[in-house]
N, C-alpha and C positions, 0 to 999 in steps of 0.2 A: 286737412280737417274739413269735415262737412257738418252742416247743421241738419241734415236730412232726417235724423232720428229725434230731433228736438221738437217738442210740442209747440205749435204756432198758436198764439192766443191774441187776437185783436183786443185792445183795451180802449174804452171810451172814458175820458175824464168827464166828471160832472159834479155838481154840488151835492147830490143825493143819490148814491149808488143803489140803494134799495128801491127807490121810486123808479129810477130809470130801468133797472133790471126787471121790475115788475111790468113796465110797459112792454119791453121786448119779450118777456115770458108770455104775456097775454097775446102778443102779436104772433109769435112763432110757435107757441105750444111747447117750448123747451122747459127744462127743469133747473131750478136753482140748486147748484151743487156745492157752493161755498158762500157763506153769508157772514161776513164780518162787518164791523162798523164802517171801515174805510174801503172795503173791497167785496164785491159780489161777483160770482161767476155763474153763468147760465150755460147749459150744455144740452145738445141733442144726443150726443153719444161720446165715446172716448176721443174722437178726432175732431169734433165740431163744437166749438165753444166761443163765447164772447164774454168779456169781463168789463166791469165798471169800477172805476177808482175815484175816490173822493178827491175833488180839487175845489176848495172853497173859493178860489179866485177864477174859476172857469168863466169865460165870456164867449158866447157863441159868435162865430164869424157871420158876416153879412154877405150873402151871395147875390149877385155876381161881383159886387164892388171889391170885397176882400179876397175873393177866390175861395177855394175849398182845398185843403191839403189832402183830405181823404173823406170818403163817404162809403156807405153800405148800399149794395144793390140787392134787391130781392126779386127774383124771377117768379112771376105769378101767371096762372092760366087766364085770369080775367081781371083786367085793370080796374074796371068800374067796381067790381065786388071788393077787390083789395083796397081800393080807395075808401069805400064806405067803412071797411073794417078799421083802417088806420085813423080815419077822422073820428070814428066812434071811440077810439082809445086816446083821444086828445092830441094826435099829431096835427100839424098845421101844414096846409098846402104852401109850398115855397116858390113855385114857378108861377107863370102868368095865369094859371087856371084853365087854360085850354086843354082839351082832352086829346093830347098827342097819342098817336097810335102805337108808339113803341116804349115810352117811359113817362113817368110823372115824378116830380121832385117834392119832397116833404121835409119837415123838421120834427124830430122827436121832442118830447116835453122838455128836455134840457137844451135843445137848440141844435143838435147835430143833424146834418143833412143825411137823407137816405132817399133812394129811388125805388119805385116800383117799376119793373121792366116786364114787358110782354114776353112770354116764352116763345 
């Protein structure tokens, strides 16, 4: 048996799925395709999507002390421009604030880590 035809859907736990989905909707320009009280899906097309699931007990990890089990990478043509965008959407800079040439680390409004990576 293979899962090759099964839809792959990364899911982020968070206290408020609608609020976090709206952050990523504004960041990525994708469309909300499923909006329920405890579950929201955001999609670019039939094969690229991201979901948000309510977890009232969600506690963000603290990097680097706690490590990170998973995070999202977004490859962008201009790191400075992308950083201005994510900070304007209420993301927080999570690394030391130096302007590394290949990537920068941020936290979304629920506390999940994500990176902006130079193309």
